[in-house]
Phi, psi and omega in degrees: 000137183242172184282068186230138166255123177262133179244129181233108175281141183220153167203106180056062184242031184297336179281341186247331196295322183297314180298319179300309182297315181302325186288340184238002188291336176271353180262313187265134178290334182218136178234129180236125172265122177257099186263143182249033174100046179299141178261358177255205186265018183306304183296321180297316179298316180299316179295320177299329180274002173084019178258161180285143177232124174237159183242138175207131181298142186263134169248299173205165193302314183300318179295322180295317178297311183294327175298316180297317179298327185272338192237004182258016175050060184285115184247353180276166181284337184228156177236136173245121176256127184214135177278158185295336179266016176245157180208145176271144173273160175302323180296320179291319178302316180296319179295320178297317179302314180294320181294320179294318178298326184280326190244023182295333186235015178250196185270007174279105186254001179198164180232127170278137178227133178275164183242138164267112188263127178249136180222127185052037176085359183243137176287127180263121179275342181267018180231114185244138178208138174229144181225143168281096194254341180228135181206159177292140184304129179085359184260001182207151174218161175274131177296148188276082176229148181287334182213148176060042179274146181243152171285136182239123174286138178279335177197170179076198183223166178240147176240160183261132177275159185278320183277156184250155168269168180253132173252108187218096181273123182272004178280170187266180183294328177303315179294319179300312182294319179297318180294318182287334171295319177296315178301321184298321178296316180293321177298317179296321177298316179297321179296315180297318177302318184283308189275330185257315185267353175074019178288128182262153177292153167294160181301128178260102187284338182269133184296325178298314179296316181296320179297317179298316182291322178297319179294322183293308185267338181267344180236297186300307184284356172278341179285166184292133178307146181073311177297325182295332176296317178294318179296322179295319177297313180300318180298311184285321185279318184264308186284326180264003171088018178300333181296338180290346184267018172067207183298322180297319178294320179297312180300314182299312185286327174298317182285314188271325182271323181259297185302312182298312182292326175295319179296321176301313179298322178297321180288326173296316178298315180299321180290312189279328184258333185248356176073022179279118179281153177285147177292159176298141180296132175201165181291158174296130179284000000 
């Protein structure tokens, strides 16, 4: 066990929360579940497992994370941010322990960790994601964006660990589609803020984050609306090898690369051409 506080935001995560907590309970000295009003047994399960549970109303993910960083009385040297549908492997836990012991007093203030993504029970090789998931307390915050927000180190540098965590959501496709519809609204709002209202990003000190944002607004959103969703699907499914993951890969990329991105463009069109205002921010029901 290391000098780490793990924070897990939740909303109706009874299918995922036990696995998440079990995977890190021997690593983190303190585990806090920040629940936004679950109607299932999420909070009850967490309390039964002996972790702290606090409640805070949800607006969007970045605000929830930053509220937790500011209000959970973080006394450990390190913070681990982990979603309820994610879990650490024993190999990753061991690597984190060694990395923390090695970098406790130098300028390495965070660790990038890649994800093994599972969809409909199958690991997808054509889906890549890395997150700044562990950092020294007080050295990082989430940028204030409704969607696609990144952790930003205030100083120092981050290094990448070799082992991956697992992202494995046990909920069904109905939940997936509902969540991505919610994401699409937030993505459209961020686009309008950037392209129409001229809101600029906070400084992105990490080169990985800056590269991702430059590609998004400097390449993807420069392409023609609606057509870019199809191009994005072709890129992810054919050029990056999503097709190798069988039916699960096809379903995932059709929904996340094409349908989701097409829906974002539709919501941008509805706002800009039809005068439809965005709904007030609130958690997914």
